[in-house]
N, C-alpha and C positions, 0 to 999 in steps of 0.2 A: 146379606151380610159381610161377604168377602169384597166387593164392589164398596160399600160404605166404608169400609177398615182400608181399602189401597186410595179413596177420597182423600180421606184423614191424613194418610201419608201424606201424600199429597199438598193439601192445605196447610200442614205442617213444614213442609220443606225447607223453607228460610230462618227455619227458627237456630238449629246450629248447624249455621253456613262456615265452611273450612275447617271445620271438626271432625273428627275422624268418634265413630261410637267405638267406645268398650264395650258396652252390652247390650245386648236387645234382650226382652223378657216378655215371652208370651205367658200371661197370667192373667188373675185376676176375672176367676170364672172357671170354664171348661176349656179352655183351647185345644184339649187334647181331642174333643168331639171330632172337629175337622180333619180331613185326610192328609197325610204326608205330603201329595201333590198341591192341597191348597194352602200349607203351612209354608212351603217350599215358593209358593208364588208370592206371598206377601213377602217372604223374605226379599223376592228379587224384585218386587216393589220397592223396598226400604232403599236396596242397593241404586236406583236408579236417581235418586236424591240425597244420600247420603254414603258417605264413606266409611269403611270400615277398618278400626285397628288391625295390627295384623294378628295380634292375641285376643280379638272380640269370643267373648261369654256368651254364648246365645242359646237361652235356658227356654223349655216348655214345662209348663205347669200340666199336671198330668194326675187324673185319679187312676189307682191302682187299674180298676174295673175295666179302663180304655184300652189299658197296653196289652197286648197280644203280639204275638211273633211277626206277623206282616204288618203291624204297625211298625215294631220297632226295628223291623228290615227296612221298612220305609222311609223313617226318620234316617238311617244309617247313611241312606243316598243323599240328606240334607245335611247344612251345615249347621243344626242343632248338635252341640256338647255339651250341653248338660238337662238334663230331668230333674224336675222337682215334682217328685210327688208325694201326693194328699193322703199320704196316711193320718188319719187323723188318732187313731186308737188301736191294741192289737187285742183287745178287748171285743168278744161281739157282742156281749149287752152293750156297751157305751156303744158301739157302733151302729147298733138297732133304735139305741135312743136318740142320736143324733140323724137316723133316717139316711145312713150312707148307703150305696150302692154294691161296696167291694166288702167282702167277706174277711174275717183277721185272716183266714188260712191265702186269701189272696192278695192282703199286702205283706204276709211274710218271705211271698214268694221272691219279694223285690230287695228284702235284705239278706 
């Protein structure tokens, strides 16, 4: 999967010539299942072909149950500067209905 994403970055390298990226968003699925090292390697790949604006916002979409102390510590050493935490509800019955992996109390721990 990582190799395929890096190939896609390479294939699209000419689409934004001479423009600085103002944001980079890892989302639309569950990118938080990747390790911090894998996320960092993808950012490094983007930097090979694109330049970043000085104030770039780099967002990682994450499920509450993917965020533990080790994962967050690993992210703190990466350029990620924003988390989008996918809390769908704070009501346990709603979470069960939606088949979410996290509990209401796990989600509340981030707010």
